[in-house]
C-alpha positions as CSV (number, residue, x, y, z in Angstrom):
1,M,-79.3,-160.2,-13.0
2,P,-82.3,-158.5,-11.2
3,H,-81.5,-155.2,-9.5
4,G,-82.4,-156.7,-6.1
5,A,-80.0,-159.6,-6.5
6,G,-77.2,-157.3,-7.7
7,A,-77.6,-155.0,-4.7
8,L,-77.4,-158.0,-2.3
9,A,-74.3,-159.3,-4.1
10,A,-72.6,-156.0,-3.5
11,A,-73.5,-156.2,0.1
12,R,-72.0,-159.7,0.7
13,P,-68.7,-158.4,2.3
14,L,-70.8,-157.4,5.3
15,R,-71.4,-161.0,6.1
16,S,-67.9,-161.2,7.6
17,S,-69.1,-159.3,10.7
18,P,-69.8,-161.6,13.6
19,C,-73.0,-159.7,14.3
20,M,-74.5,-160.6,10.9
21,G,-75.4,-164.2,11.7
22,P,-79.1,-163.6,12.5
23,L,-79.5,-161.9,9.2
24,H,-78.0,-164.6,6.9
25,A,-81.4,-166.2,6.4
26,S,-82.8,-163.0,5.1
27,L,-80.3,-163.0,2.3
28,R,-81.2,-166.4,0.9
29,G,-83.4,-166.4,-2.2
30,A,-82.6,-162.7,-2.7
31,G,-83.3,-163.0,-6.4
32,R,-86.9,-163.6,-5.7
33,V,-87.4,-160.7,-3.2
34,A,-89.0,-157.5,-4.4
35,R,-86.8,-154.4,-4.5
36,P,-88.5,-152.5,-1.6
37,A,-87.9,-155.5,0.6
38,V,-84.3,-155.7,-0.5
39,L,-83.7,-152.1,0.3
40,A,-85.2,-152.6,3.7
41,V,-82.9,-155.5,4.3
42,L,-79.9,-153.4,3.2
43,T,-80.9,-150.6,5.6
44,V,-81.0,-153.1,8.4
45,L,-77.6,-154.4,7.4
46,V,-76.1,-150.9,7.5
47,L,-77.6,-150.2,10.9
48,V,-76.3,-153.6,12.3
49,A,-72.8,-153.0,10.9
50,A,-72.7,-149.6,12.6
51,A,-73.9,-151.1,15.9
52,C,-71.3,-153.8,15.7
53,A,-68.3,-151.5,15.2
54,R,-65.6,-152.1,17.7
55,P,-65.6,-149.7,20.7
56,D,-62.1,-148.5,19.8
57,D,-63.4,-147.3,16.4
58,R,-66.0,-145.1,17.9
59,P,-65.2,-141.4,18.7
60,L,-65.1,-140.7,22.4
61,D,-67.7,-138.4,23.9
62,R,-67.0,-135.7,26.4
63,E,-67.8,-137.9,29.4
64,Q,-65.5,-140.7,28.3
65,R,-62.6,-138.2,27.7
66,A,-63.2,-136.7,31.1
67,A,-63.2,-140.2,32.7
68,I,-59.9,-141.1,31.1
69,A,-58.3,-137.8,32.0
70,D,-59.4,-138.1,35.6
71,S,-58.0,-141.7,35.8
72,I,-54.6,-140.5,34.5
73,A,-54.5,-137.5,36.8
74,T,-55.2,-139.7,39.8
75,L,-52.6,-142.2,38.7
76,V,-49.9,-139.5,38.4
77,A,-50.8,-137.9,41.7
78,R,-50.7,-141.2,43.5
79,A,-47.3,-142.1,41.9
80,Y,-45.8,-138.8,43.2
81,D,-47.0,-139.1,46.8
82,L,-43.8,-138.4,48.7
83,R,-45.4,-139.8,51.9
84,A,-45.3,-143.3,50.4
85,A,-42.9,-145.9,51.8
86,D,-40.9,-146.1,48.6
87,P,-41.5,-142.9,46.4
88,A,-39.1,-144.1,43.7
89,A,-41.1,-147.3,43.2
90,G,-44.2,-145.1,42.9
91,M,-42.6,-143.0,40.2
92,L,-41.5,-146.1,38.3
93,S,-45.0,-147.5,38.4
94,L,-46.0,-145.0,35.7
95,Y,-43.9,-146.8,33.1
96,P,-44.1,-150.2,31.4
97,A,-42.3,-153.0,33.1
98,E,-40.3,-153.7,29.9
99,G,-39.7,-152.3,26.5
100,S,-38.5,-148.9,25.3
101,V,-39.3,-145.6,27.1
102,V,-38.2,-142.4,25.3
103,S,-37.2,-139.8,27.9
104,A,-35.7,-136.4,27.1
105,V,-34.3,-134.1,29.8
106,G,-31.4,-131.7,30.2
107,G,-30.5,-132.0,26.5
108,R,-30.2,-135.7,26.7
109,V,-32.3,-138.6,25.5
110,T,-32.5,-142.1,26.8
111,T,-34.6,-145.0,25.4
112,S,-33.8,-147.8,27.9
113,R,-36.2,-148.6,30.7
114,D,-33.2,-149.7,32.7
115,S,-31.6,-146.2,32.3
116,L,-34.9,-144.6,33.3
117,A,-35.1,-146.7,36.5
118,A,-31.5,-145.9,37.3
119,N,-32.1,-142.2,37.0
120,I,-35.2,-142.3,39.2
121,R,-33.4,-144.3,41.9
122,A,-30.4,-141.9,41.7
123,F,-32.7,-138.9,42.1
124,W,-34.4,-140.2,45.1
125,N,-31.3,-141.6,46.8
126,N,-29.2,-138.5,46.2
127,V,-31.8,-135.7,46.3
128,G,-35.2,-136.9,47.5
129,R,-34.0,-138.4,50.7
130,N,-32.3,-135.2,51.7
131,M,-35.5,-133.2,51.4
132,R,-37.2,-132.6,54.7
133,Q,-41.0,-132.3,54.8
134,P,-41.4,-132.2,51.0
135,V,-44.8,-131.6,49.5
136,W,-45.4,-132.3,45.8
137,I,-47.7,-129.7,44.4
138,W,-49.2,-129.8,40.9
139,E,-49.6,-126.3,39.7
140,T,-51.3,-127.2,36.4
141,M,-52.1,-130.4,34.7
142,R,-53.6,-130.6,31.3
143,I,-54.5,-134.0,29.9
144,D,-55.7,-134.3,26.2
145,V,-57.2,-137.7,25.3
146,L,-56.2,-138.5,21.8
147,A,-57.9,-141.9,21.5
148,P,-59.3,-144.6,23.7
149,D,-55.7,-145.9,24.2
150,A,-53.6,-142.7,23.9
151,A,-53.4,-139.5,25.9
152,V,-50.8,-136.7,26.5
153,M,-50.3,-134.8,29.8
154,T,-48.5,-131.5,30.3
155,A,-48.1,-130.4,33.9
156,T,-46.1,-128.0,36.0
157,Y,-45.2,-128.7,39.6
158,R,-43.2,-127.5,42.5
159,V,-41.8,-129.2,45.6
160,P,-41.3,-126.9,48.6
161,H,-39.2,-128.5,51.3
162,L,-36.5,-127.9,53.9
163,T,-32.8,-128.7,53.4
164,P,-31.0,-130.9,56.0
165,R,-29.9,-127.6,57.5
166,G,-33.5,-126.4,57.9
167,A,-33.4,-123.8,55.1
168,P,-36.5,-123.5,53.0
169,H,-36.0,-124.6,49.4
170,E,-38.1,-125.4,46.4
171,I,-37.6,-127.3,43.1
172,G,-40.0,-127.3,40.2
173,G,-40.5,-127.7,36.5
174,A,-42.7,-128.8,33.6
175,W,-43.4,-132.3,32.3
176,T,-45.0,-133.6,29.2
177,A,-45.7,-137.3,29.0
178,V,-47.4,-139.5,26.4
179,F,-49.5,-142.2,27.9
180,E,-50.6,-145.5,26.2
181,R,-53.0,-148.0,27.5
182,R,-51.4,-151.4,27.5
183,G,-53.2,-154.4,28.9
184,G,-55.8,-152.2,30.5
185,R,-53.1,-150.1,32.2
186,W,-52.0,-146.5,31.4
187,V,-48.2,-146.2,31.1
188,I,-45.8,-143.5,29.9
189,V,-44.0,-144.3,26.6
190,H,-42.5,-140.8,25.8
191,E,-41.7,-137.9,28.0
192,H,-39.9,-134.5,28.2
193,L,-39.0,-132.7,31.4
194,S,-37.6,-129.2,31.9
195,D,-36.5,-127.4,35.0
196,A,-38.0,-124.3,36.3
197,P,-35.6,-121.3,35.8
198,S,-33.5,-120.7,38.8
199,P,-30.5,-118.4,39.2
200,R,-29.0,-121.0,41.5
201,D,-29.2,-124.0,39.2
202,S,-25.5,-123.7,38.3
203,M,-24.3,-123.0,41.8
204,V,-22.2,-125.7,43.6
205,G,-22.3,-126.1,47.4
206,T,-19.2,-126.1,49.5
207,G,-20.2,-128.4,52.3
208,P,-21.5,-132.0,52.4
209,L,-24.8,-130.4,51.1
210,S,-25.1,-127.0,49.6
211,H,-26.6,-124.5,52.0
212,D,-29.6,-123.7,50.0
213,S,-30.3,-127.0,48.2
214,A,-30.9,-130.7,49.0
215,Q,-28.5,-131.5,46.2
216,P,-25.1,-133.1,47.2
217,A,-22.1,-130.8,47.0
218,G,-20.2,-130.9,43.7
219,Q,-23.3,-131.3,41.6
220,P,-25.6,-128.6,40.2
221,A,-29.1,-128.4,41.5
222,R,-31.6,-130.1,39.2
223,T,-35.4,-129.9,39.4
224,A,-36.6,-132.5,37.1
225,P,-38.7,-134.9,39.2
226,H,-36.6,-138.0,38.7
227,R,-33.5,-137.1,36.7
228,M,-29.8,-136.7,37.7
């Protein structure tokens, strides 16, 4: 077999690319093509195959990573806007509508989306509603883009507010969340939350609400953003 024909035979798997159609005619009669011409065709094939690579297979540049990080940061900030009509719904909007969500907080792990939703609702109904003039402040937020469809966020936050008795109080903590893009939408699939250290975390109030916390009496104060 001529060298040129052999080289083209080895290159035949490239024909499976949908972008190779216009070049199929160039491969016919390869046995009669001079070697320099064959090498030129092969060079073109390699360049076309590289250009036809799926976007997900290409490494992200700095601008693309920054754009993804900014979109996730905006999404999270909007979800935790305590001025919204239904803050709990905003928090839930960060998670997929169905399927498993792994959440670790306070030494416990849940994997059910229903359990997550129940915890968020319980936090807002029992704690969030008792906070007066709360402001969610993101102290730090680091977002590392791992791939076009995956990113991880680690953030610290604090929420200064007044208790129902008018006493100043603040909760806070750290949160790591793994985001996945599903159907063009970024959602959290894994997360871990930890409370900011506080000497009063284990104190229990004596009235309907503890004097220095928005937490109902009989329960220790917790600072994870949506966990009870």
